[in-house]
C-alpha positions as CSV (number, residue, x, y, z in Angstrom):
1,M,-26.1,200.0,249.7
2,P,-25.4,196.4,248.6
3,T,-26.8,195.2,245.3
4,E,-28.7,192.0,244.8
5,T,-26.9,189.2,242.9
6,R,-28.6,188.5,239.6
7,F,-28.6,185.3,237.6
8,G,-26.7,187.1,234.8
9,D,-23.9,187.7,237.2
10,L,-23.3,183.9,237.9
11,E,-19.7,183.1,237.0
12,G,-16.6,181.4,238.3
13,G,-14.8,183.1,241.1
14,M,-18.0,183.8,243.1
15,W,-18.3,182.5,246.6
16,I,-20.9,179.7,247.0
17,D,-23.5,181.8,248.8
18,E,-23.2,184.5,246.2
19,A,-23.5,181.9,243.4
20,L,-26.5,180.3,245.0
21,A,-28.2,183.7,245.3
22,A,-27.7,184.2,241.6
23,F,-28.9,180.6,241.0
24,V,-32.1,181.3,242.9
25,D,-32.6,184.6,241.1
26,G,-32.7,182.6,237.8
27,C,-35.2,180.0,239.0
28,N,-39.0,179.9,239.0
29,V,-39.7,181.6,235.6
30,P,-42.8,179.7,234.6
31,Y,-42.2,177.2,231.7
32,Q,-38.6,178.5,231.2
33,T,-36.4,177.7,234.2
34,L,-36.2,175.3,237.1
35,W,-39.0,175.6,239.6
36,I,-37.7,175.3,243.2
37,T,-39.1,175.6,246.7
38,D,-37.1,176.5,249.8
39,S,-38.0,173.1,251.4
40,W,-36.7,171.1,248.4
41,S,-33.6,173.2,247.6
42,R,-32.3,174.0,251.1
43,P,-30.9,170.5,251.8
44,L,-29.2,170.4,248.4
45,F,-27.8,173.9,248.9
46,D,-26.6,172.8,252.4
47,R,-24.8,169.9,250.9
48,L,-23.1,172.2,248.4
49,R,-22.1,174.6,251.1
50,A,-20.6,171.8,253.2
51,R,-18.4,170.6,250.3
52,L,-17.3,173.9,248.7
53,R,-14.7,176.2,250.1
54,G,-13.4,179.3,248.4
55,P,-14.4,180.6,245.0
56,I,-16.4,178.4,242.7
57,S,-14.9,177.2,239.4
58,D,-16.0,178.3,235.9
59,E,-17.1,174.7,235.3
60,L,-19.4,174.8,238.4
61,A,-20.8,178.2,237.4
62,E,-21.7,176.8,234.0
63,A,-23.2,173.7,235.6
64,L,-25.4,175.9,237.8
65,R,-26.5,177.8,234.8
66,Q,-27.4,174.5,233.0
67,V,-29.4,173.4,236.0
68,V,-31.4,176.7,236.1
69,C,-32.2,176.2,232.4
70,K,-33.4,172.6,233.1
71,Q,-30.6,171.1,231.0
72,Q,-29.2,169.2,234.0
73,K,-30.5,168.0,237.4
74,L,-29.6,169.8,240.6
75,E,-29.3,166.4,242.4
76,D,-26.7,165.2,239.8
77,L,-24.8,168.4,240.3
78,V,-24.7,168.0,244.1
79,E,-23.6,164.4,243.7
80,W,-20.8,165.4,241.3
81,V,-19.6,168.1,243.7
82,E,-19.5,165.5,246.5
83,L,-17.2,163.2,244.5
84,P,-13.6,163.2,245.5
85,D,-11.1,165.1,243.3
86,P,-10.0,164.6,240.6
87,K,-13.3,163.9,238.9
88,R,-14.4,163.8,235.3
89,P,-16.2,166.9,233.9
90,F,-19.7,167.5,235.0
91,G,-21.2,167.1,231.5
92,E,-19.7,163.6,231.2
93,F,-20.9,162.7,234.7
94,A,-24.5,164.0,234.0
95,K,-24.7,162.2,230.6
96,A,-23.5,158.9,232.2
97,R,-26.2,159.3,234.9
98,K,-28.9,160.0,232.4
99,D,-27.9,157.1,230.2
100,A,-27.9,154.7,233.2
101,C,-31.3,155.9,234.3
102,E,-32.8,155.4,230.8
103,V,-31.4,151.9,230.6
104,A,-32.7,151.0,234.0
105,E,-36.2,152.4,233.1
106,A,-36.3,150.5,229.9
107,D,-35.2,147.3,231.6
108,A,-37.8,147.7,234.3
109,I,-40.6,148.2,231.8
110,H,-39.3,145.3,229.7
111,R,-39.3,143.0,232.8
112,F,-42.8,144.3,233.8
113,L,-44.2,143.6,230.3
114,A,-42.6,140.2,230.2
115,G,-44.0,139.5,233.7
116,Q,-40.7,138.9,235.3
117,G,-39.9,140.2,238.7
118,T,-42.4,143.0,239.1
119,D,-45.8,142.8,240.8
120,P,-48.2,142.5,237.8
121,D,-50.8,144.6,239.5
122,V,-48.6,147.7,239.7
123,A,-47.2,149.3,236.6
124,P,-43.8,151.0,236.9
125,P,-44.3,154.8,236.8
126,L,-42.0,155.3,233.8
127,A,-42.2,156.9,230.4
128,L,-42.1,154.6,227.4
129,P,-39.6,156.0,224.9
130,F,-37.9,152.6,224.5
131,A,-40.4,150.6,222.4
132,H,-37.5,149.1,220.4
133,R,-36.4,147.2,223.5
134,W,-39.3,144.8,223.4
135,S,-41.9,143.5,221.1
136,L,-45.2,145.4,221.2
137,H,-47.9,143.9,219.0
138,A,-50.2,146.9,218.3
139,S,-53.8,146.1,217.5
140,P,-54.7,146.9,213.9
141,H,-57.4,149.3,215.2
142,A,-55.9,151.2,218.2
143,D,-58.6,152.1,220.7
144,L,-58.6,155.3,222.6
145,A,-58.6,154.7,226.3
146,S,-60.4,156.6,228.9
147,T,-57.0,157.2,230.6
148,M,-55.9,160.8,229.9
149,C,-52.2,161.8,229.8
150,P,-51.6,164.2,232.7
151,A,-48.9,166.1,230.7
152,C,-50.6,166.4,227.3
153,G,-54.3,166.2,228.2
154,V,-55.1,163.7,225.4
155,P,-56.6,160.2,225.7
156,G,-54.1,157.4,225.6
157,V,-54.0,154.7,222.9
158,K,-54.3,151.0,223.7
159,H,-51.8,148.6,222.4
160,D,-51.8,144.8,222.9
161,W,-48.7,143.3,224.4
162,K,-47.7,139.6,224.8
163,A,-45.6,138.2,227.6
164,A,-42.3,136.7,226.8
165,P,-42.2,132.9,226.6
166,R,-41.5,131.1,229.9
167,N,-42.2,134.3,231.9
168,E,-42.1,133.8,235.7
169,S,-45.4,135.5,236.5
170,G,-47.6,133.3,234.3
171,L,-49.0,136.4,232.5
172,T,-50.0,135.9,228.9
173,G,-50.2,139.5,227.9
174,G,-52.6,142.4,228.1
175,V,-53.0,146.0,227.0
176,I,-50.8,149.0,227.6
177,V,-52.1,152.5,227.3
178,I,-49.6,155.0,225.8
179,C,-49.9,158.8,225.2
180,P,-49.8,159.3,221.4
181,C,-48.0,162.6,221.9
182,C,-45.3,162.1,224.5
183,Q,-45.3,158.3,224.5
184,A,-45.7,158.1,228.3
185,L,-46.9,154.8,229.7
186,L,-50.3,155.6,231.2
187,D,-51.6,152.2,232.2
188,V,-50.8,148.5,232.0
189,I,-53.7,146.0,232.1
190,A,-52.7,142.3,232.3
191,H,-54.9,139.5,231.1
192,E,-55.7,137.0,233.9
193,P,-53.5,133.9,233.6
């Protein structure tokens, strides 16, 4: 009688289907591991199966464990596997991807708040951990907003912002609403030009 592959068995030398079975066994532990659905994971697993032949490496097994533990993204792992050999280690690849995304998010928010290149009626759906990248002029008496943070369940705090000089949109500034706990950007309200 065959035994089921468990997450604790995930190691280099396994075939990809066996490794993915162990991967799935480790997922969907509420608040602890990656939550997956069949419809979301199947195309990613198919891409892995199409690229991998033979036993998986120790590095790939460790990367799969990191994804299950929500330390890395499955999409990044699939893209790394699809790169031609030789390739840099997965940890370096994932860090470079994360750094590039953070810089792009910070720049998008900066351009939005400066009124350059983004529709002023639509705030970018991005977190706000990069306040040092632009000048926020917080009001001396921060007002609580009616906007609640979906992650933390607390009301956001309003902060004034001023548009950069010579901005292309003609915006003069407005109010941003930030979660005081996780610093997520909850709302952007622009003053009429």
